[in-house]
ZABA-830141 format. One line per 5 residues: number of its first residue (from 1); their letters; for each residue x, z, y negated of N, C-alpha, C. Coordinates in nm, 2 decimals, always signed. Atoms other than C-alpha are relative to their C-alpha. Example, Ala and Ser with C-alpha at 12.3 -4.5 7.8 and 13.67 -1.06 7.14 Angstrom:
residues 2
1 = AS = +0.09,+0.00,+0.12,+1.23,+0.78,+0.45,+0.09,+0.00,-0.12 | -0.09,+0.00,+0.11,+1.37,+0.71,+0.11,-0.08,+0.08,-0.11
end
This chain:
residues 45
1 = MKNFL = +0.08,+0.00,+0.12,+0.00,+0.00,+0.00,+0.09,+0.00,-0.13 | -0.09,+0.00,+0.12,+0.29,+0.08,-0.24,+0.06,-0.13,-0.02 | -0.06,+0.14,+0.01,+0.45,-0.26,-0.17,-0.10,-0.10,-0.06 | +0.10,+0.09,+0.05,+0.12,-0.44,-0.24,-0.02,+0.02,-0.15 | +0.02,-0.03,+0.14,+0.07,-0.26,-0.57,+0.12,-0.05,-0.08
6 = NMLLT = -0.12,+0.05,+0.07,+0.43,-0.34,-0.67,+0.00,-0.15,-0.01 | +0.01,+0.15,+0.01,+0.37,-0.71,-0.59,-0.10,-0.04,-0.10 | +0.10,+0.03,+0.10,+0.06,-0.72,-0.80,+0.04,+0.02,-0.14 | -0.05,-0.03,+0.14,+0.22,-0.55,-1.10,+0.11,-0.10,-0.04 | -0.10,+0.10,+0.04,+0.52,-0.78,-1.08,-0.05,-0.13,-0.03
11 = FGEYS = +0.06,+0.13,+0.03,+0.31,-1.09,-1.06,-0.08,+0.00,-0.13 | +0.07,-0.01,+0.12,+0.11,-0.96,-1.35,+0.08,-0.02,-0.13 | -0.10,+0.03,+0.11,+0.42,-0.97,-1.57,+0.01,-0.15,-0.03 | -0.01,+0.14,+0.01,+0.43,-1.34,-1.50,-0.13,-0.07,-0.05 | +0.13,+0.07,+0.03,+0.06,-1.43,-1.52,-0.07,+0.06,-0.11
16 = GIGIK = +0.08,-0.06,+0.11,-0.08,-1.18,-1.77,-0.13,+0.05,+0.06 | +0.13,-0.05,-0.04,-0.41,-1.00,-1.75,-0.10,-0.02,-0.11 | +0.10,+0.02,+0.10,-0.74,-1.05,-1.92,-0.04,-0.14,-0.02 | +0.05,+0.14,+0.02,-0.93,-1.35,-2.05,+0.08,-0.08,-0.11 | -0.07,+0.07,+0.11,-0.70,-1.43,-2.35,+0.15,-0.01,+0.03
21 = TSIGM = -0.14,+0.01,-0.04,-0.37,-1.47,-2.15,+0.07,-0.12,-0.05 | -0.06,+0.13,+0.04,-0.32,-1.83,-2.27,+0.06,+0.01,-0.14 | -0.05,-0.02,+0.14,-0.26,-1.70,-2.63,+0.09,+0.12,+0.00 | -0.10,-0.10,-0.01,-0.03,-1.42,-2.51,-0.06,+0.14,-0.02 | +0.05,-0.14,+0.02,-0.27,-1.12,-2.55,+0.00,+0.08,+0.12
26 = GAYRL = +0.01,-0.08,-0.12,-0.26,-1.02,-2.19,+0.14,+0.03,+0.06 | -0.14,-0.02,-0.05,+0.12,-0.99,-2.16,+0.03,+0.15,+0.01 | -0.05,-0.13,-0.01,+0.28,-0.67,-2.04,+0.13,+0.00,+0.07 | -0.13,+0.00,-0.06,+0.62,-0.56,-1.92,+0.01,+0.14,+0.07 | -0.01,-0.13,-0.08,+0.70,-0.30,-1.65,+0.13,+0.07,-0.04
31 = IVIER = -0.12,-0.08,+0.02,+0.94,-0.02,-1.72,+0.03,+0.08,+0.13 | -0.03,-0.07,-0.13,+1.11,+0.11,-1.40,+0.08,+0.12,-0.03 | -0.07,-0.13,+0.01,+1.20,+0.47,-1.39,+0.03,+0.05,+0.14 | -0.04,-0.05,-0.13,+1.39,+0.59,-1.09,+0.01,+0.15,+0.00 | +0.00,-0.15,-0.01,+1.33,+0.95,-0.99,+0.09,+0.05,+0.10
36 = KPKTF = -0.09,-0.06,-0.10,+1.58,+1.17,-0.82,-0.08,+0.09,+0.10 | +0.07,-0.09,-0.10,+1.46,+1.35,-0.50,+0.03,+0.14,-0.04 | -0.02,-0.14,+0.02,+1.41,+1.72,-0.54,+0.08,+0.06,+0.10 | -0.08,-0.07,-0.10,+1.66,+1.94,-0.38,-0.02,+0.15,-0.02 | +0.02,-0.14,+0.00,+1.60,+2.30,-0.29,+0.12,+0.08,+0.03
41 = QQAEC = -0.12,-0.08,-0.02,+1.87,+2.55,-0.33,-0.04,+0.14,+0.05 | +0.03,-0.13,-0.06,+1.87,+2.87,-0.12,+0.06,+0.11,-0.09 | -0.04,-0.11,+0.08,+1.90,+3.19,-0.32,+0.09,+0.09,+0.09 | -0.10,-0.09,-0.07,+2.20,+3.41,-0.22,-0.04,+0.15,-0.03 | +0.04,-0.14,+0.02,+2.11,+3.78,-0.16,+0.12,+0.09,+0.00
end
């Protein structure tokens, strides 16, 4: 499901969204933010 959504959003950058895409009003650009995995540290007693 995640890959499908990624494909649709990536294609949307190329094609645009909405009814006025031919005049550039449906354009958008994706901003990719990479997240670091959370790490848990053990408390020392």
